[in-house]
C-alpha positions in Angstrom: 15.9 5.4 -0.9 18.5 5.4 -3.7 19.7 2.0 -2.5 16.1 0.7 -2.7 15.5 2.1 -6.2 18.9 0.8 -7.3 20.5 4.1 -8.3 23.5 6.0 -7.0 22.6 8.5 -4.3 23.1 12.1 -5.2 26.5 13.5 -4.2 25.3 17.1 -3.7 22.0 18.9 -3.4 20.6 21.8 -5.4 20.6 24.9 -3.2 17.2 25.9 -1.8 17.5 29.4 -3.1 18.1 28.2 -6.7 15.1 25.8 -6.5 12.9 28.7 -5.3 14.1 31.0 -8.2 13.5 28.4 -10.8 10.1 27.5 -9.4 9.0 31.1 -9.5 10.4 31.6 -13.0 8.5 28.6 -14.2 5.3 29.8 -12.5 5.6 33.2 -14.2 5.9 31.6 -17.6 2.7 29.5 -17.1 0.5 32.4 -17.9 2.2 33.1 -21.3 1.6 30.1 -23.6 4.2 31.2 -26.1 6.9 31.5 -23.4 6.4 28.1 -21.8 9.2 26.7 -23.9 11.6 28.8 -21.6 10.6 26.8 -18.5 13.5 25.0 -16.8 12.8 21.3 -16.1 9.1 21.8 -15.6 8.4 18.1 -15.1 11.0 18.0 -12.3 10.8 21.3 -10.4 7.4 21.8 -8.9 5.5 25.0 -8.0 6.9 27.5 -5.5 4.6 26.1 -2.8 5.8 22.5 -3.4 9.4 23.6 -3.3 8.8 25.4 0.0 7.1 22.3 1.5 10.0 20.0 0.3 12.8 22.3 1.5 11.3 23.2 4.9 12.5 21.5 8.1 9.9 19.0 9.0 11.7 17.2 11.8 10.0 16.8 15.1 10.6 15.2 18.5 8.5 12.2 19.5 9.4 12.2 23.2 5.9 13.4 24.3 4.2 10.6 22.2 6.6 8.0 23.5 5.8 9.0 27.1 2.0 9.5 26.7 1.1 6.8 24.3 4.0 4.3 24.3 5.0 5.2 20.7 8.1 3.4 19.5 9.9 5.1 16.6 10.6 2.8 13.7 14.0 2.5 12.0 14.5 4.7 9.0 15.2 1.7 6.8 11.8 0.3 7.6 10.0 3.6 6.9 11.8 4.0 3.6 11.0 0.4 2.6 7.3 0.9 3.4 7.3 4.2 1.3 9.1 2.5 -1.6 6.5 -0.4 -1.6 3.7 2.2 -1.7 5.3 4.1 -4.5 5.6 0.9 -6.5 2.0 -0.1 -5.8 0.6 3.2 -7.1 2.9 3.1 -10.1 5.1 6.0 -9.3 8.3 3.8 -9.3 9.1 0.7 -11.2 9.5 -2.5 -9.1 13.0 -3.8 -8.5 14.2 -6.6 -10.8 
C-alpha cells in the first residue's frame, strides 16, 4: 500500500500493547473536557475497540471455499490496488499524480 500511495513503507511497527495503553488513556480523557489537551495523537490512534480490531489476527484459510465454490484467491497486489482506488473515490486518500 505504501508503494501505491507513494510513500516509504514503515520500517517498524508500534507495539500492540503500547497502542492499547494509549487508546485507553485517550478514552479516559474524553470525559474530562479540560484534560483533552493531554490526549496522545487523538486523530491517529482510535478507540480501544478499533485498536483491538486492527491488531487482531484476521487471517483465514480459503481451502473450503475453493473446494466447495471454486473460489480463486486474488493476488495481494490486486486486492491492495482495488482498496486504494476505493479510498481515493471516497476521498480518504489523494489520487496519485
